[in-house]
MARBA-3410 file (N, C-alpha, C, O; in Angstrom, 1 decimal):
89
-17.8,3.5,-9.5,-17.1,3.7,-8.3,-17.8,2.9,-7.2,-19.1,3.0,-7.1 ~ -17.1,2.1,-6.5,-17.7,1.2,-5.5,-17.9,1.9,-4.2,-17.5,3.1,-4.0 ~ -18.6,1.3,-3.3,-18.8,1.8,-1.9,-17.6,1.8,-1.1,-16.6,1.0,-1.4 ~ -17.5,2.7,-0.1,-16.4,2.8,0.8,-16.8,2.3,2.1,-17.9,2.5,2.6 ~ -15.9,1.6,2.8,-16.2,1.1,4.2,-15.0,1.6,5.0,-13.8,1.4,4.6
-15.3,2.2,6.1,-14.3,2.7,7.0,-14.4,2.0,8.4,-15.5,2.0,9.0 ~ -13.3,1.3,8.8,-13.3,0.6,10.1,-12.4,1.5,11.0,-11.3,1.7,10.6 ~ -12.9,1.9,12.1,-12.1,2.7,13.0,-12.3,2.2,14.4,-13.3,1.6,14.8 ~ -11.3,2.5,15.2,-11.3,2.1,16.6,-10.5,3.0,17.5,-9.6,3.7,17.0 ~ -10.8,3.0,18.8,-10.1,3.8,19.7,-8.7,3.2,20.1,-8.5,2.0,19.9
-7.8,4.1,20.5,-6.6,3.6,21.0,-5.4,3.7,20.0,-5.3,2.9,19.1 ~ -4.6,4.6,20.2,-3.4,4.8,19.3,-2.4,3.6,19.5,-1.6,3.4,18.7 ~ -2.6,2.9,20.6,-1.7,1.8,21.0,-2.0,0.6,20.2,-1.1,-0.3,20.1 ~ -3.2,0.5,19.5,-3.5,-0.8,18.8,-2.8,-0.9,17.5,-2.8,0.1,16.7 ~ -2.2,-2.0,17.3,-1.5,-2.2,16.0,-2.5,-2.8,15.0,-2.8,-4.0,15.0
-2.9,-1.9,14.1,-4.0,-2.3,13.1,-3.4,-3.1,12.0,-4.2,-3.7,11.2 ~ -2.1,-3.2,11.8,-1.5,-3.8,10.6,-1.9,-5.3,10.4,-2.2,-5.7,9.3 ~ -1.9,-6.1,11.5,-2.3,-7.5,11.3,-3.8,-7.6,10.9,-4.1,-8.4,10.0 ~ -4.6,-6.7,11.5,-6.0,-6.7,11.2,-6.2,-6.3,9.7,-7.0,-6.9,9.0 ~ -5.4,-5.3,9.3,-5.5,-4.8,7.9,-5.1,-5.9,6.9,-5.8,-6.1,5.9
-4.1,-6.7,7.2,-3.7,-7.8,6.3,-4.7,-8.8,6.2,-5.0,-9.4,5.1 ~ -5.3,-9.2,7.4,-6.4,-10.2,7.4,-7.6,-9.8,6.6,-8.2,-10.6,5.9 ~ -8.0,-8.5,6.7,-9.1,-8.0,6.0,-8.9,-8.0,4.5,-9.8,-8.4,3.7 ~ -7.7,-7.6,4.1,-7.3,-7.6,2.7,-7.5,-9.0,2.1,-8.0,-9.2,1.0 ~ -7.0,-10.0,2.8,-7.1,-11.4,2.4,-8.6,-11.8,2.3,-9.0,-12.5,1.4
-9.3,-11.5,3.4,-10.7,-11.9,3.5,-11.6,-11.3,2.3,-12.5,-11.9,1.8 ~ -11.2,-10.0,1.9,-12.0,-9.3,0.9,-11.9,-10.1,-0.5,-12.9,-10.1,-1.2 ~ -10.7,-10.6,-0.8,-10.5,-11.2,-2.1,-10.9,-10.2,-3.2,-10.4,-9.1,-3.2 ~ -11.7,-10.7,-4.2,-12.0,-9.8,-5.3,-13.2,-8.9,-5.0,-13.6,-8.2,-5.9 ~ -13.7,-8.9,-3.8,-14.8,-8.0,-3.5,-14.3,-6.6,-3.2,-15.2,-5.6,-3.2
-13.0,-6.3,-3.0,-12.5,-5.0,-2.8,-11.1,-5.0,-2.3,-10.4,-6.1,-2.4 ~ -10.7,-3.9,-1.8,-9.3,-3.8,-1.4,-9.1,-2.8,-0.2,-9.9,-1.8,-0.2 ~ -8.1,-3.0,0.6,-7.8,-2.0,1.6,-7.0,-0.9,0.9,-6.0,-1.2,0.2 ~ -7.5,0.3,1.0,-6.9,1.4,0.2,-6.1,2.4,1.1,-5.5,3.3,0.6 ~ -6.2,2.2,2.4,-5.4,3.1,3.3,-5.7,2.8,4.8,-6.5,1.9,5.1
-5.2,3.6,5.6,-5.4,3.5,7.0,-4.4,4.4,7.7,-3.5,5.0,7.1 ~ -4.6,4.5,9.0,-3.7,5.4,9.8,-4.0,5.3,11.3,-5.0,4.6,11.7 ~ -3.2,6.0,12.0,-3.5,6.0,13.5,-3.0,7.3,14.0,-2.1,8.0,13.4 ~ -3.5,7.7,15.1,-3.2,9.0,15.7,-3.6,9.0,17.2,-4.0,7.9,17.7 ~ -3.6,10.1,17.8,-3.9,10.2,19.2,-5.3,9.8,19.6,-5.6,9.4,20.7
-6.2,9.9,18.6,-7.7,9.6,18.8,-8.0,8.2,18.4,-9.2,7.7,18.7 ~ -7.1,7.4,17.8,-7.4,6.1,17.4,-6.8,5.7,16.1,-5.9,6.3,15.6 ~ -7.4,4.7,15.4,-6.9,4.2,14.2,-8.0,3.9,13.2,-9.2,3.9,13.6 ~ -7.7,3.7,11.9,-8.7,3.4,10.9,-8.1,2.6,9.8,-6.9,2.7,9.5 ~ -9.0,1.9,9.1,-8.7,1.1,7.9,-9.7,1.5,6.9,-10.9,1.5,7.1
-9.3,1.9,5.7,-10.1,2.3,4.6,-10.2,1.2,3.6,-9.2,0.6,3.1 ~ -11.5,0.9,3.2,-11.7,-0.2,2.2,-12.5,0.4,1.0,-13.5,1.2,1.3 ~ -12.2,0.0,-0.2,-13.0,0.4,-1.4,-13.5,-1.0,-1.9,-12.8,-1.9,-2.2 ~ -14.8,-1.0,-2.1,-15.5,-2.3,-2.6,-15.7,-2.2,-4.1,-15.8,-1.1,-4.6 ~ -15.8,-3.3,-4.7,-16.1,-3.4,-6.1,-17.6,-3.0,-6.3,-18.0,-2.4,-7.3
-18.4,-3.5,-5.4,-19.9,-3.2,-5.5,-20.2,-1.8,-5.1,-19.6,-1.2,-4.2 ~ -21.3,-1.3,-5.7,-21.7,0.1,-5.3,-22.6,0.0,-4.1,-22.7,1.1,-3.4 ~ -23.2,-1.1,-3.8,-24.1,-1.2,-2.7,-23.5,-2.2,-1.7,-22.9,-3.2,-2.1 ~ -23.7,-2.0,-0.4,-23.2,-2.9,0.6,-24.4,-3.7,1.1,-25.3,-3.1,1.7 ~ -24.4,-5.0,1.0,-25.6,-5.7,1.4,-25.5,-6.0,2.9,-24.4,-6.0,3.5
-26.6,-6.4,3.5,-26.7,-6.8,4.9,-25.8,-8.0,5.1,-25.2,-8.1,6.1 ~ -25.9,-8.9,4.2,-25.1,-10.2,4.3,-23.6,-9.8,4.4,-22.9,-10.4,5.2 ~ -23.1,-8.9,3.5,-21.7,-8.5,3.5,-21.3,-7.9,4.9,-20.3,-8.3,5.5 ~ -22.2,-7.0,5.4,-21.9,-6.4,6.6,-21.9,-7.4,7.8,-21.0,-7.3,8.6 ~ -22.8,-8.3,7.8,-22.8,-9.3,8.8,-21.6,-10.2,8.8,-21.1,-10.5,9.8
-21.2,-10.5,7.6,-19.9,-11.3,7.4,-18.7,-10.5,7.9,-17.9,-11.1,8.6 ~ -18.7,-9.3,7.6,-17.5,-8.4,8.0,-17.5,-8.3,9.5,-16.5,-8.4,10.1 ~ -18.7,-8.0,10.1,-18.7,-7.9,11.6,-18.3,-9.2,12.3,-17.6,-9.2,13.3 ~ -18.8,-10.3,11.8,-18.4,-11.6,12.3,-16.9,-11.9,12.2,-16.3,-12.4,13.1 ~ -16.4,-11.5,11.0,-15.0,-11.7,10.8,-14.1,-10.9,11.7,-13.2,-11.3,12.3
-14.5,-9.6,12.0,-13.8,-8.7,12.9,-13.9,-9.3,14.3,-12.9,-9.3,15.0 ~ -15.1,-9.8,14.7,-15.2,-10.4,16.0,-14.3,-11.6,16.2,-13.6,-11.8,17.2 ~ -14.2,-12.4,15.1,-13.3,-13.6,15.1,-11.9,-13.3,15.2,-11.1,-14.1,15.6 ~ -11.5,-12.1,14.8,-10.1,-11.6,14.9,-9.8,-10.9,16.2,-8.7,-10.4,16.4 ~ -10.8,-10.9,17.1,-10.7,-10.3,18.4,-10.4,-8.8,18.2,-9.5,-8.2,18.9
-11.1,-8.1,17.3,-10.9,-6.7,17.2,-11.2,-6.0,18.5,-12.1,-6.5,19.2 ~ -10.6,-5.0,18.9,-10.8,-4.4,20.2,-12.1,-3.8,20.4,-12.8,-3.4,19.4 ~ -12.6,-3.7,21.6,-13.9,-3.0,21.9,-13.9,-1.6,21.3,-12.9,-0.9,21.3 ~ -15.1,-1.2,20.9,-15.2,0.2,20.4,-15.0,0.4,18.9,-15.1,1.5,18.4 ~ -14.8,-0.8,18.2,-14.6,-0.7,16.8,-15.9,-0.2,16.1,-17.0,-0.7,16.5
-15.8,0.6,15.1,-17.0,1.2,14.4,-16.8,0.9,12.9,-15.7,1.1,12.4 ~ -17.8,0.5,12.2,-17.8,0.3,10.8,-18.8,1.3,10.1,-20.0,1.4,10.5 ~ -18.2,2.2,9.2,-19.0,3.2,8.6,-19.1,2.9,7.1,-18.0,2.5,6.5 ~ -20.2,2.9,6.5,-20.4,2.6,5.1,-20.8,3.9,4.3,-21.8,4.6,4.7 ~ -20.2,4.1,3.2,-20.5,5.3,2.3,-20.8,4.7,0.9,-19.9,4.2,0.3
-22.0,4.8,0.5,-22.4,4.3,-0.8,-22.6,5.5,-1.7,-23.3,6.5,-1.4 ~ -22.0,5.4,-2.8,-22.0,6.5,-3.8,-23.2,6.3,-4.8,-23.3,5.2,-5.4 ~ -24.0,7.3,-4.9,-25.1,7.1,-5.8,-24.8,7.9,-7.1,-24.4,9.1,-7.1 ~ -25.0,7.3,-8.2,-24.7,7.9,-9.5,-26.1,8.2,-10.1,-27.0,7.4,-10.2 ~ -26.2,9.4,-10.5,-27.5,9.9,-11.1,-27.2,10.4,-12.5,-26.3,11.3,-12.7
-27.9,10.0,-13.5,-27.8,10.4,-14.9,-29.1,11.0,-15.3,-30.1,10.4,-15.1 ~ -29.0,12.2,-15.9,-30.2,12.9,-16.4,-30.0,13.2,-17.9,-29.0,13.6,-18.3 ~ -31.1,12.9,-18.6,-31.1,13.1,-20.0,-32.0,14.2,-20.4,-33.1,14.4,-19.8 ~ -31.7,15.0,-21.4,-32.5,16.1,-21.9,-33.5,15.5,-22.9,-34.3,16.3,-23.5
END
């Protein structure tokens, strides 16, 4: 299972669909947009990555990409990395 990345921002008025499409294309084989939504408190885009760990390089690329798309102020990127532990007797 790969890491999850959640991009969220304030403003129900913001149309995240164009941003979502651009992110999907930018990701390529590194992952996919798996969902998203919007409501009175804001909007979000959910991404599932192929990699289990999110590198600093990937995050810096993503942040630069979002800035280049003129993502609105207040956007937040949250990373959830799943750790797999195996124990043998």
